[in-house]
N, C-alpha and C positions, 0 to 999 in steps of 0.2 A: 337651490339644491346643487348648483354648479360647484359650490365651494367644496362639497364632499368629493366630487369627481376630480377637482384640482388636487385635493389632498391625496386621493388614491394614486394619481399620476406622480405626485411628489414622492410618495412612498415607493412606488414601483421603480422609478428612475434612481432613487437613492440606493435601493437594493441592487440594481444593475450596476451602478457606479461602484459600490463596495465590492461586489463580485469581481468587477474588472480590476479594482485596486489589488485584490489578492492575486489575480492572474498576471498583473503587471510585473511581478517579481521585483518589487522595489524600484519601479519606474525604469526597468531595464528592457522591457518589451514595449515597443511603440504603440501597436494597435490597442492593447488593453489600457495603456496609459491614456490614450486619446479618448477611448470609450468611457473611462472613468471621469475625465474632465468634462466631457459633453453631458454625461448623465447627471453628474453633480450640479452642473449649471442648470439643466432642465429641472432638476428636483427643487433647487432653491427658487427658481422662477415660479413654479406652480405652488410651492409652499407660500410664497409671498401673495399669490392670488387667493389662496385659501384663507390667509390671515385677514383678508378684508371682511370676512363674515364669521370666522371661527376665532374665539379667544385664543391668544398665543399659548397659554398654558395647556389648553385642551388640544390644540393642533399639534404642539410639540410632543405632548405625551403620546398621542396616537401615532404620529409620524415616527418617533423614535422607538416606541414600544413595538409596533408592528414591524418596523425595520429590524429590530433585534430578533424577533421571532422568525421572520423570513430568512434572515442571514444565517441564523442557527440551522435552519432546515437546509439551506443551500450548502452550508459548510458540511453538514452531515452527508448529503447525497451527492454533491458534486466534488467536494474536496476530501471526502472520506474522513471527516473529523468526528470523533466519537463524543456523545453527550452522556454524562453520567446522571445519576438520579437527582443530584442537587441542581444541575443545569436544567433538567426537565421540570423539576418543581418550580424553579425560578421562572421559567418560560410560562408555566401554567399561571403563576401569579401575575405576570405581565398581561397575559390574555384576559384574565379575570379583571384586572384593573381597567383595561381599555373597555371591556364590556360594561362594567359598573358605571364608568363615566358616561358612556353613550346611552345607557338605558335609564339612569337615575339622576344624572346631574342636570340642574337647571341652567348651567353655563353652556351646555351643548344645544345649539339650535338645530332643530330637525326639519 
């Protein structure tokens, strides 16, 4: 079950890294740039640990899908970026896809 914890850490640190990337203003602000680099490094390390037990297609779909959803929410609430109906529907499909994979796919180890 550790592989799911590793994947959750990979997702969380990827989201932190992407948020710091936005805050870095094109690498012109040192602290957010450093936070971005550190978090991306941690994210890929924990993703590599998760890949020892989770098929790469499944892990990447969950990692990127949940990352997109979380970044969209952070963009909305921290960076005041608006989401239109099409974006919200697309995010709903991403959530549904991740749920379907986790609930019904034989490729996902529980």
